[in-house]
C-alpha positions as CSV (number, residue, x, y, z in Angstrom):
1,X,-59.6,-30.6,-70.3
2,X,-58.2,-31.6,-66.9
3,X,-56.1,-29.4,-64.6
4,X,-53.2,-30.7,-62.7
5,X,-51.1,-29.2,-59.9
6,X,-47.4,-30.1,-59.6
7,X,-44.1,-28.9,-58.3
8,X,-41.2,-28.6,-60.6
9,X,-37.6,-27.6,-60.6
10,X,-35.2,-26.9,-63.4
11,X,-32.0,-29.0,-63.3
12,X,-28.9,-26.9,-64.3
13,X,-25.3,-27.9,-64.9
14,X,-22.7,-25.4,-63.8
15,X,-19.1,-26.6,-64.4
16,X,-17.6,-23.3,-63.0
17,X,-19.8,-22.0,-60.2
18,X,-17.5,-19.0,-59.7
19,X,-18.5,-17.7,-63.1
20,X,-22.3,-18.0,-62.5
21,X,-22.9,-19.7,-65.9
22,X,-25.3,-22.6,-66.0
23,X,-27.2,-24.5,-68.7
24,X,-30.6,-26.2,-68.3
25,X,-30.2,-30.0,-68.6
26,X,-33.5,-31.3,-67.2
27,X,-36.5,-30.9,-65.1
28,X,-37.8,-32.6,-62.0
29,X,-41.6,-32.9,-61.7
30,X,-43.7,-34.0,-58.7
31,X,-47.5,-34.1,-58.5
32,X,-49.0,-32.3,-55.5
33,X,-50.7,-35.6,-54.7
34,X,-48.5,-37.2,-52.0
35,X,-48.6,-40.7,-53.4
36,X,-46.9,-39.7,-56.7
37,X,-43.1,-40.1,-57.1
38,X,-40.9,-37.5,-58.6
39,X,-40.1,-37.8,-62.3
40,X,-36.8,-36.6,-63.7
41,X,-36.4,-35.8,-67.4
42,X,-32.8,-35.1,-68.3
43,X,-30.8,-34.6,-71.5
44,X,-29.5,-37.8,-73.1
45,X,-26.4,-36.2,-74.7
46,X,-23.9,-33.6,-73.7
47,X,-23.6,-31.9,-77.1
48,X,-25.2,-28.7,-76.1
49,X,-23.2,-28.5,-72.9
50,X,-20.0,-29.0,-74.8
51,X,-21.0,-26.4,-77.3
52,X,-21.6,-23.8,-74.5
53,X,-18.7,-24.7,-72.1
54,X,-16.1,-26.1,-74.5
55,X,-13.9,-28.9,-73.3
56,X,-16.4,-30.8,-71.3
57,X,-15.9,-34.6,-71.6
58,X,-19.4,-35.9,-72.6
59,X,-19.0,-39.3,-70.9
60,X,-18.0,-37.6,-67.6
61,X,-20.9,-35.1,-67.8
62,X,-23.4,-37.9,-68.5
63,X,-21.9,-40.0,-65.6
64,X,-22.3,-37.0,-63.2
65,X,-25.8,-36.3,-64.4
66,X,-26.9,-40.0,-63.9
67,X,-25.3,-40.0,-60.4
68,X,-27.2,-36.8,-59.5
69,X,-30.4,-38.4,-60.8
70,X,-29.9,-41.5,-58.7
71,X,-29.2,-39.4,-55.6
72,X,-32.4,-37.3,-56.1
73,X,-34.5,-40.4,-56.6
74,X,-32.9,-42.0,-53.5
75,X,-33.5,-39.0,-51.3
76,X,-37.1,-38.6,-52.4
77,X,-37.9,-42.2,-51.9
78,X,-37.0,-42.2,-48.2
79,X,-39.9,-42.4,-45.8
80,X,-41.1,-39.2,-44.3
81,X,-41.1,-38.8,-40.5
């Protein structure tokens, strides 16, 4: 069995930051090896988010999540100085 080292971060959605209520919607994973890119695994539907927060428009939620994903990938792909 091999052992791997990686950095990870839980991705949370918080429609009302003033209420300090968030729900996990994904994970970002990056190997400690510098040549590896970050992988993002996110929910594909907003059903659970709508169940917890109520009147969330699923299409809007998924659009925002995809936009966030694109931003993270863009920022992490920039060359280091």
